[in-house]
C-alpha positions as CSV (number, residue, x, y, z in Angstrom):
1,M,109.4,110.3,-202.0
2,F,106.4,110.7,-199.7
3,S,103.0,111.8,-200.9
4,G,100.1,112.7,-198.6
5,N,97.0,114.7,-198.1
6,V,97.0,117.6,-195.6
7,G,93.9,119.7,-195.1
8,G,92.6,118.7,-198.5
9,I,95.9,119.7,-200.2
10,T,98.1,117.0,-201.7
11,M,101.6,117.4,-200.5
12,T,104.8,115.8,-201.9
13,T,108.1,115.7,-200.1
14,I,111.1,114.6,-202.1
15,K,114.0,112.9,-200.2
16,Y,117.1,113.6,-202.2
17,E,120.1,111.2,-202.2
18,P,123.7,112.6,-202.0
19,K,125.2,113.3,-205.4
20,V,128.7,111.8,-205.0
21,E,131.3,112.2,-207.8
22,V,134.4,110.1,-207.3
23,V,137.7,111.0,-209.0
24,S,140.8,108.7,-209.1
25,D,143.7,110.7,-207.8
26,P,144.7,114.0,-206.2
27,E,145.5,115.7,-209.5
28,S,142.1,114.8,-211.0
29,F,140.5,115.9,-207.7
30,A,142.0,119.4,-207.9
31,R,141.4,119.8,-211.6
32,R,137.7,118.8,-211.2
33,S,137.4,121.4,-208.4
34,V,138.7,124.0,-210.8
35,D,136.3,122.9,-213.5
36,I,133.3,123.3,-211.1
37,F,134.5,126.7,-209.9
38,V,135.0,127.9,-213.5
39,A,131.7,126.6,-214.8
40,D,129.7,128.1,-211.9
41,A,131.6,131.4,-212.4
42,Q,130.9,131.5,-216.1
43,N,127.2,130.7,-215.6
44,A,126.7,133.3,-212.9
45,I,128.5,136.0,-214.9
46,R,126.6,135.1,-218.0
47,T,123.3,135.3,-216.1
48,K,123.8,138.3,-213.9
49,D,127.2,139.7,-214.6
50,I,128.6,138.8,-211.1
51,F,129.8,135.7,-209.2
52,Y,129.7,135.4,-205.4
53,V,131.7,132.5,-204.0
54,A,132.8,131.5,-200.5
55,I,135.8,129.2,-200.0
56,S,137.1,127.1,-197.1
57,G,140.6,126.4,-195.9
58,G,142.5,123.3,-194.7
59,N,144.8,120.9,-196.6
60,T,142.1,119.5,-199.0
61,P,141.7,122.5,-201.3
62,R,145.4,123.5,-201.4
63,H,146.2,122.1,-204.8
64,F,142.8,123.2,-206.2
65,F,143.8,126.8,-205.1
66,E,147.2,126.4,-206.7
67,L,145.6,125.4,-210.0
68,L,143.2,128.4,-209.8
69,G,146.4,130.5,-210.0
70,T,147.9,128.6,-212.9
71,L,145.4,127.0,-215.2
72,P,144.4,129.2,-218.2
73,Q,140.6,128.5,-217.9
74,A,140.7,130.0,-214.4
75,G,143.1,132.8,-215.2
76,N,140.9,133.9,-218.1
77,L,137.9,134.4,-215.9
78,P,136.7,138.1,-215.6
79,W,138.0,138.3,-212.0
80,N,136.8,141.9,-211.7
81,K,133.2,140.3,-211.6
82,I,134.1,137.8,-208.9
83,H,133.5,138.5,-205.2
84,L,135.4,136.2,-202.9
85,F,134.4,135.4,-199.3
86,W,135.4,132.8,-196.7
87,V,133.2,130.2,-195.1
88,D,135.2,130.4,-191.8
89,E,138.4,131.6,-190.3
90,R,140.5,130.9,-187.3
91,Y,141.0,134.0,-185.1
92,V,144.6,134.6,-186.1
93,P,146.3,137.5,-188.0
94,P,146.0,137.3,-191.8
95,V,149.7,136.6,-192.0
96,S,149.5,133.5,-189.8
97,P,150.2,130.1,-191.3
98,Q,146.9,129.0,-189.8
99,S,144.9,131.6,-191.6
100,N,142.5,130.4,-194.3
101,Y,142.9,133.8,-196.0
102,K,146.7,133.3,-196.1
103,L,146.3,129.9,-197.8
104,A,144.3,131.6,-200.6
105,A,146.7,134.6,-200.7
106,D,149.7,132.3,-201.0
107,T,148.3,130.0,-203.6
108,F,146.2,132.0,-206.1
109,L,145.1,135.5,-205.1
110,S,148.3,137.2,-206.2
111,K,148.2,135.3,-209.5
112,V,144.7,136.3,-210.7
113,A,143.4,139.7,-211.7
114,I,140.9,140.0,-208.8
115,P,140.5,143.6,-207.5
116,Q,141.5,144.0,-203.9
117,N,138.0,145.5,-203.2
118,N,136.5,142.1,-204.3
119,I,138.4,140.2,-201.6
120,H,136.3,140.0,-198.5
121,R,138.3,138.2,-195.8
122,I,136.9,137.6,-192.3
123,P,138.4,140.4,-190.1
124,T,140.5,139.1,-187.2
125,E,141.9,142.4,-185.9
126,Y,139.2,143.1,-183.4
127,C,139.6,142.5,-179.6
128,D,135.9,141.8,-179.5
129,F,135.2,138.6,-181.5
130,H,131.5,139.5,-181.8
131,A,132.4,142.9,-183.3
132,A,134.4,141.0,-185.9
133,A,131.5,138.7,-186.7
134,Q,129.2,141.7,-187.0
135,Q,131.6,143.5,-189.3
136,Y,131.8,140.4,-191.6
137,E,128.0,140.2,-191.6
138,G,127.9,143.9,-192.5
139,T,130.3,143.4,-195.3
140,I,128.2,140.6,-196.7
141,R,125.0,142.7,-196.5
142,D,126.7,145.6,-198.2
143,V,128.2,143.6,-201.1
144,F,124.9,141.7,-201.7
145,D,122.9,144.8,-201.1
146,L,120.7,143.1,-198.5
147,D,118.5,144.4,-195.7
148,E,118.4,143.0,-192.2
149,S,115.8,140.3,-193.0
150,E,117.5,138.9,-196.1
151,T,120.0,136.0,-196.5
152,P,122.7,136.1,-199.2
153,E,122.5,133.6,-202.0
154,F,126.0,132.7,-202.9
155,D,126.5,131.2,-206.4
156,L,129.0,128.7,-205.0
157,I,130.1,127.7,-201.5
158,V,133.1,125.3,-201.3
159,L,133.1,123.3,-198.1
160,G,135.2,120.5,-196.6
161,M,134.4,118.0,-194.0
162,G,136.4,117.1,-190.9
163,A,136.9,113.6,-189.5
164,D,134.3,114.5,-186.8
165,G,131.7,115.5,-189.4
166,H,132.1,119.3,-189.0
167,T,132.0,121.7,-191.9
168,G,133.1,125.3,-191.9
169,S,133.5,125.9,-188.1
170,L,130.2,124.3,-187.2
171,F,131.4,121.6,-184.8
172,P,129.6,118.7,-183.2
173,N,127.5,119.7,-180.1
174,S,128.3,123.4,-180.7
175,Y,125.6,126.1,-180.2
176,A,126.7,127.7,-183.5
177,T,124.9,124.8,-185.3
178,F,121.6,126.3,-184.0
179,D,122.3,129.9,-184.9
180,T,119.7,130.8,-187.4
181,D,119.5,134.6,-186.7
182,D,123.0,135.6,-187.8
183,L,124.9,135.4,-191.1
184,A,128.2,134.9,-189.2
185,C,128.9,133.9,-185.7
186,V,131.7,133.3,-183.2
187,V,132.7,129.8,-182.3
188,Y,134.5,129.5,-179.0
189,V,136.7,126.4,-178.9
190,L,138.1,124.8,-175.8
191,D,141.2,122.7,-175.2
192,D,143.6,125.4,-176.3
193,K,142.4,125.4,-179.9
194,L,141.7,128.6,-181.9
195,N,138.5,130.4,-181.7
196,R,136.8,131.0,-185.0
197,I,134.2,132.9,-187.0
198,T,131.9,131.0,-189.4
199,L,129.0,131.4,-191.7
200,T,125.9,130.0,-190.2
201,H,124.0,127.0,-191.7
202,P,121.1,129.1,-193.2
203,V,123.7,130.9,-195.3
204,L,125.1,127.6,-196.5
205,C,121.7,126.3,-197.3
206,A,120.7,129.4,-199.3
207,A,123.6,129.0,-201.8
208,S,122.8,128.1,-205.4
209,H,125.4,125.3,-205.3
210,L,127.5,123.8,-202.6
211,V,130.5,121.5,-203.2
212,V,131.9,119.4,-200.4
213,L,135.5,118.4,-201.0
214,V,136.6,115.1,-199.3
215,S,139.9,113.5,-199.8
216,G,142.2,111.0,-198.1
217,R,141.9,107.5,-196.7
218,E,141.4,108.9,-193.2
219,K,138.1,110.4,-194.2
220,A,136.7,107.1,-195.5
221,P,135.0,106.0,-192.3
222,I,133.4,109.4,-191.5
223,L,132.3,109.8,-195.2
224,K,130.5,106.5,-195.2
225,D,128.8,107.2,-191.8
226,V,127.7,110.7,-192.8
227,L,126.3,109.6,-196.1
228,T,124.4,106.5,-194.8
229,S,123.2,107.5,-191.3
230,E,120.0,109.5,-190.4
231,A,120.5,113.2,-190.5
232,D,121.7,114.5,-187.1
233,E,123.3,118.0,-187.3
234,V,124.2,117.9,-183.6
235,R,126.4,114.8,-184.1
236,Y,127.4,115.6,-187.7
237,P,127.0,119.4,-188.5
238,I,127.5,118.6,-192.2
239,H,124.0,117.2,-192.0
240,A,122.7,120.8,-191.7
241,I,122.8,120.9,-195.5
242,W,120.6,117.7,-195.9
243,P,117.5,119.8,-196.6
244,V,119.2,121.1,-199.8
245,L,121.0,117.9,-200.9
246,D,119.7,118.6,-204.5
247,K,122.1,121.6,-204.6
248,V,125.1,119.7,-203.1
249,T,127.9,118.0,-205.1
250,W,130.2,115.7,-203.1
251,L,133.6,115.6,-204.8
252,V,135.5,112.7,-203.4
253,D,138.8,111.1,-204.2
254,S,139.1,107.3,-204.5
255,E,140.8,107.0,-201.1
256,A,138.0,108.7,-199.2
257,A,135.4,106.7,-201.2
258,R,137.0,103.3,-200.5
259,S,134.3,102.4,-197.9
260,L,131.3,103.5,-200.0
């Protein structure tokens, strides 16, 4: 914590440390993820009768999603009061095995009572990628009832972290990391990889709660480096959430935490 006097006004800046929760095995990891989702949903619905959540894709949350479709505490949620969004999406059809939307559809969406109108996937049908990003931004503004100057406050955003320190589709050395004007933007990827659409970091930072899911031994080196190095969002885009670390929970399995 730093305290100082600026212009006769005493100012205090608090430096938060990452809140890391380590669980022992993949089953506990997935069940704890469900617990967090359910608790945040219940709290938001109790407080304001609605729950806004954005989820990510990849292998890490798969079993978490499967449990969302089977565990009673998740199934008993009032899903008609839950609005589901995605942090990012590869620019592929929604039926593609590489689609983050399809992962959710295959694992839990068909098993819970969420109205179709409450499912807000990132559109990938447009020939113009920017039109798709603008359409998704428009959907967010409509659902949250925001004007052009406002940023949505998700109740929960579920993130992952890649072995290069990326999160969502905010990649190292990408211009998207610096986009502070849009809610969603296009990420053009070279080397024959898929282009993407992602929420921007101001949207991530505005959330009430963020959970970063990290699992697997291969993530141990990057997790240690990210948590112990100086914040540098160009090198490690996950560092873009460092200003709001007090709102971030790192849920880590024992394999990923072995170097901590």
